[in-house]
N, C-alpha and C positions, 0 to 999 in steps of 0.2 A: 133682652131677654134673646134678640138672636145671636148674641155676643156668648153665651153664656155655655151654649151646650158646643159651641165651638171646642175645638184640642190643639187646634196650631198654634205655632207661636207667634205669628202674627196677628192673631182674635185675640189670644191673652196679653199681648202689647196692647191692643186697640182697647178692650176692656178695664186695662188698666190707667190707660189713657185718658179714657172720656170719665173714670171716676174722679181723677184728679180736676182736670178739666173742668168737672161739674162744681168740686168745691171751691176750687180759685175763683171762679164766677160769682157765688153763692158768699164768698166771703170780699167781694170787692166790687161789685154792683151793686151799689144804692138802692137800683132799684127792687131786687133779687131779694134786698134786703130787708124790705117795707112788706114782704110776703109774711102772711102769719106762720107762726112756728109749728101752730097742728096743721095747717096746709102740705107745710116740707115734712114732719111726720107721717103724715099719711101717704105722699109719695115715696118715701122713706119704708114704710111697710106695706106698701105694696111691690114695690121693688125685689122687699126680700120675702115675700109669704111663700112663694114657691120653696125656696130653701127651711124654708121653716118647716114645713110640711114634710120636708126627708131627712129633718133630723133622729128621730127617733129610729129610723131603718138605720141612718150613718152610725149613729150609736152603738146598735146593735151587731154591725158590722166588725166596726172598731174592735170591739171587746173579745167578738172572737179572735179577730186575728192575733191580739193581745194572749189570749188563753193559747195559741198555738204556737207563739215565739216563747213561750214561758216555759214549759213542759210541764205544766203540774205544780212549778214550783213560785207560786206566786212573793214578789217582795214590792217593798215601794219602789227601790230602781225601773223593776218590771212597766211598775205601771208608768211614771214618770220619762223614763226613754220611748214609751209608744207614742201611738200616733193619735188616740184619747185621748192623753195629755195634752197636746197640743190641739188638738181639736175641742176639746172642753174650756181650754184658758181661751182661745178665740172668741167664744162665745162670751163666754162669762164675763171675762173682761169690759167691753163695749156697755156691758147691762150692768155692772158695778159701778166704774169710771166717769162714763159718759162717755162719746164717740171719739173724741180726741185723745183724753189721756187713756182711755181703754185700749184703745188700736197701740198706741206706745206700751203701753203695760203686755197687750197681749204679740208684740214682736219681743217684745225682750223674753218673756216666759218662751215663747217657740224657741227660738236663739238656743237658749239655757236646758231647753229640754232636747233638743236637736245634738246639742253637746252632748247631753248624758249619753248616749249610747253609744259613743264612742269613748268616754270616759271610765274608767273603772276595769276591772278584769274581766277578761274577754277569753276564753278558750274552752275546746273539746278536748275530750279523751278518746281516742281510734283504739279499734282492737281489727284484726283478720279475720272477715268473713269466715263462718264454720262450712268445710269443706272447697277452700278455695285455698292458693297458693299463693297470691299474689292481688288480693283483692281487700281493702281495708274499706270501714265504718266506724262511723260515732258509736259510742258505746252506750246501754241503758237510755236510749230513745225508743220511740215505740215503731214494732216495722222492725227492727234492726236485730239481727243474729251475728252480730260480731262477737268474736273474743277476746278475753283482755289475754297479752303476752306474757312469761313467765319471766322475771325477771327484768322487765323492760318497760317503760311508759312511751307510749306515742300521743303527742299534745300537740293540736291544730291551734293557731293562732286565728282567731276571729277579726280580722282586721288589721290595717296598717298601726307600727307600732311609735309611739311618740309617748310623750311627756307627762300625758294622762290616763296611758296603763301601761307602760312597762311595767312600770313599779309595784304597782295593783297584784298585776296579774301574776308576778313572780312571788310576790308575800302570800297571796291566797293560793296560789297552787302549792306550796311549799308547806302549806298549813295544813290543807285536807293530805297533803302525803303523809307526812308525819300521822295525822291524824289515823289514818288507815293503816298505820304497821307495816304497809309492804316494804320489803326488801328491793331494791332497784339499784342496778348497778348500769345502767344505761338510758339517757331520756333522749327521745326522736321528738324535735321540732320541725313541724312540718309547718311551713310558710307560705305554701299554697293560696293563702286569701291574705298575704301582707304585700303589698305595691308600693310599700317605701320605708324610713324607717329615720325618724331624727336625730337630732347629733345627740338628745338626751337619751332616746334610746341606745344608738351604738354605743354611748359612754357606760351605758348602766350594762349593757351585756358584754359589753368587756372588761366591766371589773369581776362582775359576778361569776361569768365561768371562766374568770383566770385563777378565782381561788381553787384550793383542796376541796371539794364539794361531798365527794368521796361516791361519786357517780360520774359518768363518762354522758357527757353534750355530743349529740350529733344532727346537727341540722338539715333539710333535705326541702325540694318542690321549691325552691327560692326562683326566682325569672332573675330575668338579665339584671337587672337596673340596684334589684337585692343583692344579687352576689358581687355584685361590681363594688356595692356600699360596704359590704362584711370583707372584700377583698382590701378595699383602700383604710378601712378600719384598722387592719392586720387581725381581725376576726375568724377567718378563716386558717392562716396560719397557724392561729392560737390552736383550734377544736385540730387541726394534723388530723385531718379524714381525707380519704379518695374523693377527687374534682366528679365523680359519676354520682356520689351520694348526695352533693347539695341539686341535684335536679331529680333522681327516681327515688322516689318513697321508698317500693322494693330492696330496688339495692342498699338504700340507707340501714333499713330491717335489716336484711341479712349481714351490714358491717357489723350493726348492733348484735343481735344474735351470738354473732362469734366471737365479740368482746365479752358478753356474759360468759358464754362456754369456758371461756378463759380464765376468765375472773372465778368461777367454781371449781376449774381442776385443782386437782390436790396438789398439785407440783408450784400452781400460782398462788396456792391460798398458806401454802407451808412458809414460814418463817425464814427472812436470809433466802429463798428460792430465787434465780434468775430469770428471767424471762427467755422465751426460746431462741426470740434476737441475742440476746448475752450469752448464752450457750454459743450458738451459732459463731458466735463471733470468739469465743474462748479456746472454742478446738479448732480453728483456724490460726490463731497464734499457734496451740501446742503443736501444730504440721508442720508451721513455720519453723519452728527450732527445732524440730526432730531431724537428722540426716539422712538424705533416702538412700537406697543403695546404689542410682547411677553417682553418686559424691560419693561412698564407700569405695568402689571401683575405679572411680579416677584419682584418689586418693593413692590405691596402690599404684597406677600407674605414675603418676610422681615420685613414686619413692623408688623406681625402679627404675628413671631417667638417671643418665651416669653411670650406670652399669656396663660392664663390657655383657657380651651374649655369652661367653664360657662359664663366668661367673653365675647362670641365671640357670646354666645345668644343673644338675644332680651329683650329687659326689661317686665316683666308680667304686665299684663293687671289689673290694680285695679276695682273696683266696684263701679258703680254710686252714689253718696254722696245720702240720701235718703234726701225726701222734709223736713224731720224735721228737721235735720241737715244745 
C-alpha cells in the first residue's frame, strides 16, 4: 500500500518485484499452498479494493481524453488506440480468463492496442493563421483561425514513418484529396514530428515521389537525423529543393508558392513554352553566336595589315577639265 502512491522508478520496481516474489512463494511453498483459497481471495480483494473504488473515476477521465483526441470523429480505431481500451482490457481479461491466463491476454491486448496508435494513417493539414505572415496552425480544429493556402497543401506527419503507417497515409491522403476536387500544384510535407524513417518508409517515399504525380513535393521541418536519412537514400537530390527549405517551414511555403505562381502563369501553361531558365540559356547561346562590334573592328584591322600607309590614303583630287578640252 505504501509503494502504490510512489511515482519513482525504484518504487515501481519494488512494487513489481514484491508481487513476483509473492506469486513465486505461493506457487512453490507447500505451507502457503495449504491456505484455503477463500483466504487468499480475501487478501487479494483487500489489496485491490482501493483501486476498485477509483475505477469509475478513471473510466470517466479516460473517456474524456478519448473525446479530446478524436476531435468529435469517433471510429473503432480511435477507441482501440486510446488509453480507455488498454484500461478496460486490463480489468476485464483477468475476470473472464482467470489471474494467470487473463494477465497474459491483457498484456497481449495492451501491446496490440499500443501498436495501433502508430499504425495506420496519421497526418493533419496546416494553414496560415489569418493576419500573420509566417505562422501556421492546423485546419478545422477547435480554436484555430488558420486559412488554407490556394494551390498548395501543407501536410504534417504525426509521428515516425515506418512500415505500419507510410503506405496507408499516402493512400488515404490521396483519396481524400481527390474527393475534395481541389487542384493542387505543390504539397509541403512537414516532418517536425518525424524522428526517424525505417527502410520501408524510405523506399516507399523514394518510389512514390519519383513518379509523375502532377504536383511537386517539398519536404520541410526535418531534424538532423531525418535530413541525413533523406540524403543517404537519394530523396534530397530527387526533390531538388533549396537546403534551407528542409529546415524552415516558412521558407518551404514561400518556395512552394513561387512554384504555384510559375505553374499558373500563362507562359508556363501554354503548350511548348519554355521555362524561364530555358529561355535564358537560349538567349545566351544567341548572343554567343552573334559577332560583336569589337570583333568587327578587329576584323577590319586584320584586313589592313600588310598594306602600305600610302595605299590607305584617299586618291588625290584631279583639276576640273577646261572648256576647250
